C-alpha positions in Angstrom: -102.2 -121.4 -116.8 -101.6 -123.2 -113.4 -104.3 -122.9 -110.8 -103.0 -120.5 -108.1 -102.4 -122.5 -104.9 -101.8 -121.3 -101.4 -100.6 -123.7 -98.7 -101.0 -122.5 -95.1 -98.9 -124.5 -92.6 -100.8 -123.8 -89.4 -98.5 -125.3 -86.8 -100.1 -127.5 -84.2 -103.5 -127.5 -85.9 -105.6 -130.6 -84.8 -109.2 -131.7 -85.0 -109.5 -130.8 -81.4 -108.5 -127.2 -82.0 -110.6 -126.8 -85.1 -113.7 -126.4 -83.0 -112.3 -122.9 -82.0 -111.5 -122.0 -85.7 -114.6 -121.5 -87.8 -112.9 -119.7 -90.7 -110.4 -122.6 -91.2 -113.1 -125.1 -90.6 -115.2 -123.5 -93.4 -112.5 -124.5 -95.9 -113.4 -128.2 -95.1 -117.1 -127.5 -95.5 -116.3 -126.1 -99.0 -113.9 -128.9 -99.8 -112.8 -131.7 -97.4 -110.8 -132.5 -94.3 -108.4 -135.4 -94.0 -106.3 -136.9 -91.3 -102.6 -136.4 -92.1 -100.4 -139.3 -91.2 -97.2 -137.6 -90.3 -93.7 -139.0 -90.0 -91.3 -139.7 -87.2 -90.0 -137.4 -85.8 -93.1 -135.3 -86.0 -91.2 -132.0 -85.8 -91.1 -129.0 -88.1 -88.0 -129.6 -90.3 -88.5 -133.3 -90.8 -92.2 -133.0 -91.7 -91.9 -130.0 -93.9 -89.1 -131.7 -95.8 -91.3 -134.8 -96.3 -94.3 -132.7 -97.4 -92.2 -130.9 -100.1 -90.3 -133.9 -101.3 -92.7 -136.8 -100.9 -90.1 -139.0 -99.3 -89.1 -140.1 -95.7 -86.1 -138.8 -93.7 -84.0 -141.7 -94.9 -84.0 -140.1 -98.3 -84.3 -136.3 -97.7 -81.9 -136.5 -94.7 -83.7 -134.1 -92.3 -83.8 -136.4 -89.3 -84.9 -133.7 -86.9 -84.7 -129.9 -86.3 -81.0 -130.5 -85.8 -78.5 -133.3 -85.4 -74.8 -133.9 -84.7 -72.8 -132.9 -87.7 -70.1 -135.6 -87.4 -67.9 -133.9 -90.1 -67.6 -130.6 -88.1 -68.0 -132.2 -84.6 -70.8 -130.0 -83.5 -74.5 -130.1 -82.7 -76.3 -127.7 -84.9 -80.1 -126.9 -84.8 -82.2 -124.8 -87.0 -79.9 -124.6 -90.0 -81.4 -122.7 -93.0 -79.7 -123.9 -96.2 -82.0 -125.7 -98.6 -79.1 -127.8 -99.9 -79.3 -129.8 -96.6 -82.6 -131.3 -98.0 -82.2 -134.1 -100.4 -84.8 -135.4 -102.8 -86.9 -133.9 -105.6 -88.5 -130.7 -104.4 -92.1 -129.8 -105.1 -91.2 -126.8 -107.3 -88.7 -128.9 -109.3 -91.4 -131.4 -110.1 -93.8 -128.6 -111.0 -91.3 -127.0 -113.4 -90.9 -130.3 -115.3 -94.5 -129.7 -116.4 -94.4 -125.9 -116.5 -90.9 -124.4 -116.7 -92.3 -121.0 -115.8 -94.0 -122.1 -112.6 -93.4 -119.5 -109.8 -93.1 -120.1 -106.1 -93.1 -117.9 -103.0 -91.8 -119.4 -99.7 -92.9 -117.3 -96.7 -91.2 -118.7 -93.7 -91.3 -122.4 -94.4 -88.0 -123.8 -93.2 -84.8 -124.4 -95.2 -85.7 -121.4 -97.2 -82.3 -120.0 -97.9 -80.8 -121.0 -101.2 -84.0 -122.8 -102.3 -84.7 -122.4 -106.0 -87.9 -120.4 -105.6 -88.8 -117.0 -106.9 -89.6 -115.2 -103.7 -88.2 -116.0 -100.2 -88.9 -114.5 -96.8 -87.4 -116.1 -93.7 -86.4 -114.8 -90.2 -82.8 -113.6 -90.1 -81.6 -111.3 -87.3 -78.7 -108.8 -87.7 -75.8 -110.0 -85.7 -73.6 -107.0 -84.9 -69.9 -107.3 -84.1 -70.5 -106.1 -80.5 -72.8 -109.1 -79.9 -76.1 -107.3 -80.3 -78.9 -109.1 -82.2 -81.6 -107.1 -83.9 -84.8 -108.4 -85.5 -84.8 -108.6 -89.3 -85.5 -111.0 -92.1 -83.8 -112.4 -95.2 -85.5 -112.0 -98.5 -85.0 -113.0 -102.1 -84.9 -111.0 -104.2 -83.1 -108.5 -102.0 -85.5 -105.7 -103.0 -88.3 -107.6 -101.4 -86.9 -106.8 -98.0 -87.6 -103.1 -98.2 -91.0 -103.7 -100.0 -92.1 -105.6 -96.9 -90.5 -103.8 -94.1 -91.5 -100.3 -95.4 -95.2 -101.5 -95.2 -95.1 -104.0 -92.3 -92.2 -102.8 -90.2 -89.2 -105.0 -89.2 -89.9 -108.7 -88.8 -91.0 -109.1 -85.1 -88.4 -111.7 -84.2 -89.0 -111.6 -80.4 -92.6 -112.6 -80.9 -91.6 -115.4 -83.2 -89.9 -117.4 -80.4 -89.2 -116.8 -76.7 -91.2 -115.9 -73.7 -93.0 -113.1 -75.6 -93.9 -115.4 -78.6 -97.4 -114.6 -79.8 -99.6 -113.1 -82.6 -97.5 -110.3 -83.9 -95.1 -112.6 -85.8 -98.0 -114.5 -87.4 -99.7 -111.2 -88.3 -96.6 -110.0 -90.0 -96.3 -113.2 -92.0 -99.9 -113.0 -93.0 -99.3 -109.4 -94.2 -96.3 -110.5 -96.2 -98.2 -113.3 -97.8 -100.9 -111.0 -99.0 -98.5 -108.4 -100.3 -96.5 -110.9 -102.2 -99.6 -112.7 -103.6 -101.1 -109.4 -104.8 -98.0 -107.8 -106.2 -96.1 -110.7 -107.6 -98.8 -113.3 -108.3 -96.9 -116.6 -107.5 -98.4 -119.8 -108.8 -97.7 -121.4 -105.4 -97.6 -119.5 -102.1 -96.2 -121.4 -99.0 -97.1 -119.7 -95.7 -95.9 -120.7 -92.3 -98.0 -119.6 -89.3 -96.4 -120.4 -85.9 -99.0 -119.0 -83.5 -100.4 -122.4 -82.3 -96.9 -123.6 -81.4 -96.7 -121.5 -78.3 -99.6 -121.9 -75.8 -100.0 -125.6 -76.3 -96.4 -126.0 -75.0 -96.7 -123.3 -72.4 -100.1 -124.2 -70.9 -101.2 -127.4 -72.6 -103.2 -128.1 -75.7 -106.5 -128.3 -73.7 -106.0 -125.0 -71.8 -108.2 -121.9 -72.1 -105.2 -120.0 -73.2 -104.7 -122.4 -76.2 -108.4 -122.1 -77.1 -108.0 -118.4 -77.1 -104.9 -118.5 -79.3 -106.8 -120.7 -81.8 -109.5 -118.1 -82.0 -107.0 -115.3 -82.4 -105.3 -117.0 -85.2 -108.6 -117.8 -86.9 -109.7 -114.2 -86.7 -106.4 -113.1 -88.2 -106.4 -115.7 -91.1 -110.1 -115.3 -92.0 -109.7 -112.2 -94.3 -106.7 -113.7 -96.0 -108.5 -117.0 -96.8 -111.4 -115.0 -98.2 -109.0 -112.9 -100.2 -107.2 -115.9 -101.7 -110.5 -117.6 -102.6 -111.9 -114.5 -104.2 -108.8 -114.3 -106.3 -109.5 -117.8 -107.6 -106.9 -119.7 -105.6 -107.1 -123.1 -104.1 -106.3 -123.0 -100.4 -104.8 -125.9 -98.5 -104.4 -125.6 -94.7 -102.3 -128.3 -93.0 -100.2 -129.0 -90.0 -97.0 -130.9 -89.4 -97.9 -132.3 -86.0 -100.3 -131.9 -83.1 -99.1 -131.0 -79.6 -100.3 -133.4 -76.9 -100.2 -132.9 -73.1 -96.7 -133.5 -71.6 -95.4 -132.7 -68.2 -92.7 -135.3 -67.6 -89.2 -134.2 -68.6 -86.6 -136.9 -69.2 -83.0 -135.9 -68.5 -81.4 -138.3 -70.9 -78.0 -136.6 -71.1 -77.7 -136.5 -67.3 -78.2 -140.2 -67.2 -75.6 -140.8 -69.8 -73.2 -138.6 -67.9 -73.8 -140.3 -64.6 -73.0 -143.6 -66.4 -69.7 -142.2 -67.5 -70.6 -142.0 -71.2 -71.0 -138.3 -71.6 -68.1 -135.9 -71.2 -68.0 -132.1 -70.5 -65.3 -129.5 -70.4 -65.2 -126.4 -68.2 -64.6 -122.7 -68.9 -65.1 -119.9 -66.5 -66.8 -122.3 -64.1 -69.4 -123.3 -66.7 -69.7 -126.8 -68.2 -70.0 -127.4 -71.9 -70.9 -130.6 -73.7 -67.8 -132.3 -75.2 -69.2 -134.2 -78.2 -65.7 -135.1 -79.4 -64.8 -137.1 -76.3 -68.2 -138.3 -75.2 -68.7 -142.0 -75.7 -72.5 -141.3 -76.0 -74.7 -138.2 -75.9 -78.2 -137.3 -77.0 -79.5 -134.5 -79.2 -82.9 -133.9 -77.6 -85.7 -132.8 -79.9 -89.0 -132.6 -78.2 -90.2 -136.3 -77.8 -87.3 -137.7 -79.9 -83.7 -137.9 -79.0 -80.9 -139.0 -81.4 -78.3 -140.8 -79.3 -74.8 -140.7 -80.8 -72.5 -143.6 -79.7 -68.9 -143.3 -80.8 -67.8 -146.9 -80.2 -70.1 -149.8 -81.4 -68.9 -151.7 -78.3 -70.9 -149.2 -76.2 -74.2 -149.7 -78.1 -75.7 -152.5 -75.9 -74.9 -150.7 -72.7 -76.2 -147.4 -74.0 -79.4 -148.9 -75.4 -80.1 -150.7 -72.1 -79.5 -147.5 -70.1 -81.7 -145.3 -72.2 -84.5 -148.0 -72.4 -84.4 -148.1 -68.6 -85.2 -144.4 -68.1 -88.6 -143.5 -66.9 -90.5 -141.8 -69.7 -88.8 -143.7 -72.6 -91.2 -145.7 -74.7 -88.7 -147.4 -77.0 -85.2 -147.2 -78.3 -84.8 -147.7 -82.1 -81.7 -149.5 -83.3 -80.8 -150.1 -86.9 -83.8 -152.2 -87.6 -86.1 -149.8 -85.7 -84.8 -146.8 -87.6 -85.3 -148.6 -90.9 -88.9 -149.4 -90.0 -89.6 -145.7 -89.3 -87.7 -144.4 -92.3 -85.0 -142.8 -90.1 -82.0 -144.9 -91.3 -79.9 -142.0 -92.5 -76.3 -141.3 -91.7 -77.3 -138.1 -89.8 -79.4 -140.1 -87.3 -78.0 -141.2 -84.0 -76.8 -144.8 -83.7 -79.9 -145.1 -81.5 -83.1 -143.0 -81.5 -85.1 -142.7 -78.2 -88.9 -142.1 -78.4 -90.6 -140.7 -75.3 -93.7 -142.1 -73.7 -97.0 -140.2 -74.0 -96.8 -137.3 -71.6 -93.0 -137.3 -71.5 -90.3 -135.3 -73.4 -86.5 -135.0 -73.5 -84.5 -132.2 -72.0 -81.0 -131.4 -73.4 -79.5 -130.7 -69.9 -76.2 -132.4 -69.3 -74.9 -130.6 -66.2 -75.5 -132.0 -62.8 -75.4 -128.8 -60.8 -77.3 -125.7 -61.9 -74.5 -123.5 -60.6 -72.3 -124.9 -63.4 -74.8 -124.5 -66.2 -73.5 -122.4 -69.1 -74.8 -118.9 -69.3 -76.8 -119.6 -72.5 -79.0 -122.1 -70.6 -80.8 -119.2 -69.0 -81.3 -117.3 -72.3 -83.1 -117.8 -75.6 -80.2 -119.3 -77.5 -81.6 -121.7 -80.1 -78.2 -122.1 -81.8 -75.9 -122.6 -78.9 -77.9 -125.2 -77.0 -77.1 -128.8 -78.1 -80.8 -129.6 -78.1 -84.3 -128.1 -78.1 -85.4 -126.2 -75.0 -89.2 -125.5 -74.7 -88.5 -123.6 -71.4 -87.4 -120.7 -73.6 -91.2 -120.0 -74.0 -91.4 -119.4 -70.3 -90.3 -116.6 -67.9 -88.3 -117.9 -64.9 -90.7 -117.6 -61.9 -87.7 -117.7 -59.5 -86.4 -114.3 -60.7 -88.1 -111.4 -59.0 -89.6 -108.7 -61.3 -88.1 -110.5 -64.3 -90.2 -108.7 -66.9 -89.1 -105.4 -65.5 -85.5 -106.4 -65.5 -85.8 -107.7 -69.1 -87.3 -104.3 -70.1 -84.4 -102.5 -68.5 -81.9 -104.7 -70.5 -83.7 -103.9 -73.7 -83.4 -100.2 -72.9 -79.6 -100.8 -72.4 -79.5 -102.5 -75.8 -81.1 -99.5 -77.4 -78.4 -97.3 -76.0 -75.8 -99.5 -77.7 -74.7 -101.3 -74.5 -74.0 -105.0 -74.2 -76.6 -107.0 -72.4 -77.8 -110.4 -71.4 -81.4 -111.2 -70.7 -81.6 -114.2 -68.4 -85.3 -115.2 -68.7 -85.3 -119.0 -69.1 -85.9 -121.2 -66.1 -83.6 -124.2 -65.5 -86.6 -126.0 -64.0 -88.5 -127.5 -67.0 -91.6 -128.4 -65.0 -93.6 -125.5 -66.4 -93.8 -127.1 -69.8 -97.2 -128.5 -70.5 -97.2 -129.8 -74.1 -94.9 -131.5 -76.6 -94.7 -133.4 -79.9 -92.4 -135.6 -81.9 -93.7 -139.1 -81.3 -96.5 -140.3 -83.6 -99.9 -139.3 -82.3 -101.7 -141.7 -80.1 -105.1 -140.1 -80.7 -106.1 -138.7 -84.2 -107.8 -135.8 -82.4 -104.3 -134.7 -81.3 -102.7 -135.3 -84.7 -102.2 -133.1 -87.8 -104.8 -132.5 -90.4 -105.1 -131.4 -94.0 -107.9 -129.2 -95.2 -108.5 -128.4 -98.9 -110.9 -125.9 -100.3 -111.6 -128.1 -103.4 -113.9 -131.1 -103.0 -112.4 -133.1 -105.9 -110.2 -135.9 -104.7 -111.7 -135.8 -101.2 -110.4 -138.5 -98.8 -110.5 -139.3 -95.1 -106.7 -139.5 -94.6 -103.5 -138.8 -96.5 -99.9 -139.8 -95.8 -97.4 -137.0 -95.5 -95.4 -138.6 -98.3 -98.4 -138.1 -100.6 -99.0 -134.4 -100.0 -96.5 -133.4 -102.7 -98.4 -135.3 -105.3 -101.7 -133.9 -104.0 -100.4 -130.3 -104.4 -99.1 -130.9 -107.8 -102.5 -132.2 -108.8 -104.2 -129.1 -107.3 -101.9 -126.9 -109.3 -103.5 -128.3 -112.5 -100.2 -128.4 -114.4 -100.1 -129.4 -118.0 -99.0 -133.0 -118.7 -98.4 -133.6 -115.0 -96.0 -136.5 -114.3 -96.2 -138.3 -111.0 -94.0 -136.5 -108.4 -92.5 -139.9 -107.4 -92.0 -141.4 -110.8 -88.5 -143.0 -110.7 -88.1 -142.3 -114.4 -88.2 -138.6 -113.8 -86.9 -138.2 -110.3 -83.2 -138.3 -109.3 -83.5 -138.1 -105.6 -80.2 -136.9 -104.1 -79.1 -137.5 -100.6 -76.8 -134.6 -99.8 -75.0 -134.2 -96.6 -73.7 -130.6 -97.0 -72.4 -129.1 -93.7 -73.1 -125.4 -93.9 -71.2 -122.7 -92.1 -72.7 -120.4 -89.5 -76.2 -119.8 -90.9 -78.0 -118.8 -87.7 -81.5 -117.6 -87.7 
């Protein structure tokens, strides 16, 4: 039988934070700890896809947490359909050795439609009157009630937003234990987001971040002990580390001022017009994909972006190839921020003309990532009380809008996406088994490592070209909002 394997994706885990996490550190004392050489962009969807396929974004196609879907003419972030991910998946490789190999995916991304046995992923209920209620998607469907009857509804509003915190990770830990105990998967993938929040809000070196690390360690300790007692191998890893950052770079505003980016107006609010823009950027933490419609505009656009304060480099075709980002979903150019800088998605020049979603937690309507969603707007008096009143209106079935997000990004204190400058701020991999110990591992080699730890019969190399038919799909899904 395969060796039970549990992989804990502890977002933002770094050597610097491990000093506050004795339970996770104890895994390394039992086995080993290795530096994990991540990929560009060092963001959730890209790195997870590399970990599970063993290939770079040029092959699996996940060039960020979102991109411009040229075939539908829209910027879409945080899609969920696993068919977007090309390449040979970890579970497919395992089943070539053991057709009965079973897998549980508990909140790793691109979960929907994945060929695994048990799936749990955040999925709100979107009512016809505009209300959004916390919930999750599960496969099989019966798993939904098994989990929510015992754990309650998935706490969506602590998974992201100004109230993001421990309850979401605690729920995920509870789901992981319940599925492990009752369904006995051979591989259990568990995503723990808690260390994604405070490092961005207050900085990775803040007392609040150290406290968050201790909180998560306290919560995960009994689960690690439980898995080990059940004979499982436990791997804890991270996708990226969050480094100090306090310099926002308004890349789209610069493109607009240069006459390259277009907007259209409705009800006094401005919206990005990707169809008519000669160039615009999809900002994703410290990376921005710059889409340029006319090749004749490439030199001008590249020069403009490179001249912005806070931009370290602009990757053209050769640069993208060197980083494994030469995929058709990538922008014609890819901007990489300097240490301490990050890219905003803002494209309006007057806050009075910002769209209403800019002041709300709206991860699917914004044409780029917005870390200010983790903050409360300090300019709004008694904002938390007002938000509570709006929640009360929601419970009465009334329409509501909670405007919590500041348009001033200066409160953000941490970011990621560029390759780490200091290994202390980079991701790690910790394994409870000492066999195969190493000092560092490439993200592209993690899939092969996990297959080895599973102790599968007649294991064939995960990247053997004779057995792998990597496919590079570009499916454009419909509305699969989380």
